[in-house]
N, C-alpha and C positions, 0 to 999 in steps of 0.2 A: 275264574268263577266256577268252572266245572269241577275243579278239585274240591271246592268248598261244598257244593251241592251234593257231589257224589259221596261225601263222608257224613254230611248232616242229615240227608234224607233217610238213611237207615236208622239213625238215632230216633227220629220222630216216629218212624214206622213201628219200632219196637215199643216205644212209650204208648202209642195208640193201641197196639195189640193188648198190652197190659191193662189199659184203661177200659177197653171194650170187654175184655174177659171179666173184669170186676163189675162193670156196669150191668152186664148180662147175667151176672151171678154164675158164670161158668167156673170162676175161681172165687171161693169164699175168702173173707178177709183173713181168716186164720191161715189160709194157704199163701196169701200174699205176704203175710208176716213171716211165714216159714221161708219163703224165697229171700226176703230181706235179711233174715237171720243167717241163712247160708252165705249170702254175699258178704255180710259183716264178719262172720266167724271163720269162713273158709276161703272163698274165691278171691276177695280183695287182699287179705293177708298173704296168700300165696303169690298173687301178682306183685305186691310190694316187695316181698322177700326176693323174688326172682329178679326184679329190676335192680334192687340194691346189691344183690350178690353178684350180678353180672356187670355192674357199673365199673368203668375204668377211670381211675383218678389220674389226671395228667401230672407229669413230673413238675411242671411249673403251673401252679394253680392260678387261673386268671381272676384274681380277686376283684378287680374293677368290674369285670363282666358279671360276676356273681353278686357283688354289692349293688350294682345298678338294678338288677332284676329283683333281688330279695329285699333290699331297702325299699324299693318301690312297692313290693307286695305288702310289707309291713305298714307303710304309709296308707295304702289303700285299705288295708284291713282296719286301721284306726278310723279312717274316713267313714267306712261302712258302719262301724260300731256307733260312731257319733250320729250318723244319719238315722240309724235304727232307734237310738235313744231319744234324739231330739224331735224327729219328725213323727215317729210312730209310737213313742213313749214305751218302748219295750224294756224288759228287764235285762240283766247282764247276760244270762245264758242265751236268750234270744238274740241279743246284740252280738254275741260271739259267733253264732251260726250265720247271722246276717253279714258279719265281717268276712266270714269264710266264703259266702256266696259272692261277695264283692271282690275277692282277691285270689281265690283258689282256682287256678286255670285247669281246664280239661286238657291235660298234657299228653295223655296216652291215646285215648280213643280218637281225638281230633288233632291234638297238637302235632304228633309225629307225622301222620299222613299229609296234613295241610302244609306244615312248614317245609317238609321235604318236597312236597309237590310244587311249592313256589320256588324254593331255593336250590333244590337238587342235592346231590351228595356232599357238596361243600359245606352244607349246614349240619351234617351228621355230628361232628365233634362238639361244636358249641351247644347244639340241641340236647345231646345226651349228657353233657356236663350239667346243664340246668335241671334236666329231668332226674338225673341220678340222685340229687339231694332234695328234690321238691317235696316229697313226702316227709323226709326227715325233718324238714323245717316247718312245713305248713300244718301237718297233722297235729303235732304237739301243741302248736299255737291255738288251733281251733278247739281241741279237746280241753286244754287248760282253761280257757276263758269260759267255755260252757260249764266245765266242772266247778269252777269257782262260783259262777252264777247260780248253780243249782244248790249251793251250800251257803248262800248268803245268810247272815244272821248268827252263824256260829263264831266261836273264837278264832283268832288268826291261826293258832296252832292246829286246831281241829280241821279247819278248812284246808290248810296246807297239807296235813297228813292224808286226808281223804282224797284230795286232788292228786297228789303224788301216787297214792294207791291206785286211783283210777287210770292214771297214765301207765303205770307198770302193768296193769292187767288189760289194757286196751289191745285187742288183737292186731290193730294196724301198727301200733308203736312197737309191740313185741316183734312183729314180722320185719319191720324196718331195721330195728336194732340187730336182730338175728342175721338179716341179710347183709348188713354192713360188716358185721364181725366175720361172717362166713367169707365174704368177698375179700377181706383183708388177710385172713389167716388160713383159709382152707383151699384145697385144690378145686378146680371147676367141678360143678355137679356132674356125676356120672350120667351118661346118656339116658338110660331107662328112667332114672329118678327125675331128671330134668323134664323128660317127656310127660310124665305123670303130672308134675307141678304145672307145666305149661298148659296141659289139657284142662286142668281145673281153673287155672288163672285166666284162660281165654274165655271162660264163662262169666267172668266178673262183670264185664260191660253189659252184655245182653241181659243177664239176670237182674242187674241193678236197674237198668232202664225199664224192664218189665215190671219190677216192683214199684218203681216210680209211677208208672201209669196206673197201677193198681191202687196206690195210696192216693193219687190225685182224684181217683174216681169217688173218694169219700167226700169231696168238697165241691161246692158250686164251681162252674167253669170260670167264673170271674173271681173266685176266692184268691186272695193274696196278690192280685194283679198290681195294685199300687206299690206294695213293697217290692215285688219282683221287678217292676219298672225302674225303681230307684236303684236297686242292686245291679240291674243290667246296665244302666247308664254308667255307674261307677266302674263296673267290670270291663265293659267294652270300650269306653271312651277315656275315662280318667286313668285307668291302670296302664294302658299302652302309652298314653301321653306322658305320664310321670316317669315311666321306665325310659322313654326316649330322651327326656330332659336329663335324667341322671346319667344315662349311657353316653350322651354326646356332649353335654355341657359340664358335667361334674367329674366323671371318672375317665373320660377320654377312651372309651372302648373302641377297639379297632373297627374300622368302617364295615368290614365284611361280616362282623358278628352282631352289629346293632340290629339289623332286620330280624335275626333269630330271637333276640330278647324281646323286641317289640311285638312281633307276631305271636309269640307264646303268651305274652301279657294280654294280647287282644283276644285270646280264646275265651269262649263262654265258660260259665261256672262248671266246675268238675262235679261229676256224679257222686264222688266221695263225700262232698259236703252234705248232700241229701241223705246218704247212708248214715253219716254220723248224727245228723239232726233226727232222723227216724229212730235210731238206736237209743238216743238220749231223750226222746219225746220232747223235742224243742222245735215247735212250729214247722214240722216236716212238710206240711202242705204248702206253706208259703215259700220255704226254701226249695222244695221241689218245683214249684211254679217258676222260681228264679232260674233254675237250671233249664227248664223248657223254654222260657221266654228269651233268655240270653242266647240260647242255642239258635232259636229262630232268627233273632235280630242279627246274629253273627254272620248270617249269609250276606247282609248288607255291609256291616261295619268292617268285617275282615277284608272285603274287597277294597274298601276305601283305605284302610291302613296299609294294605299291601302296595297300593299305588303310591302312597306317600313315602314309604321306606325303601322301595325297590328301585 
């Protein structure tokens, strides 16, 4: 329990600081938007680039392990979209953001310290195999659905062209592709350059959480709670349950790796989903509330999941 509280408490504190700064008008909304733009255009892209550039691909790729986690993520993404459309009558772009909040785990800020805290160094290899491709798989999925939803009503060709164009110009996806190519074909980053990138990348989490607090200050405290509750249930309960079934009953993942996949699936919604929703002006308040609520509830659910799989 301590490892969960120790990592979640700072998350809430930074969100609260951002919320108070905006509420007390010590930060005007234009300043909050500036922080969010820095996160979207600089800090997170550098974080994603560094993660993918440094990722090590094993000689024997554990396909069953990857399929159990990511097929589970796709199923949960679809469940989240259906819930958003059928329960809350949202449009496709909102459904895409909701699907992201239901399936996109907080892999770096919480996933790494919590999983390693529970499982120790033996979890390092399977954990970083999943995290190494997480952004490459989940970011294009969320961006594509949001992009198609924003362009509904156009011809198929026009929608396809504009959506592909948006993917190509999205800083997250550019950074992921550049990092993957660099990791495959280039030597390790020189120390001074890597230090600069790391310094800026390390600001991604705190700045994104600060911006989240500032954005939430625009809405009533209870705004988006119903949607956030549904997304949190899908993320914290259904996602790990589905990954556990796939890992143990379908793909026969080796026993020592199952807890890594299940615990990572049990993480709350990642801050990147809020950043994307804010960037594309898709219900960022509700998606932000999903990040906050799922993080709060994770203090209870992660403890239960850990007891079941360890």
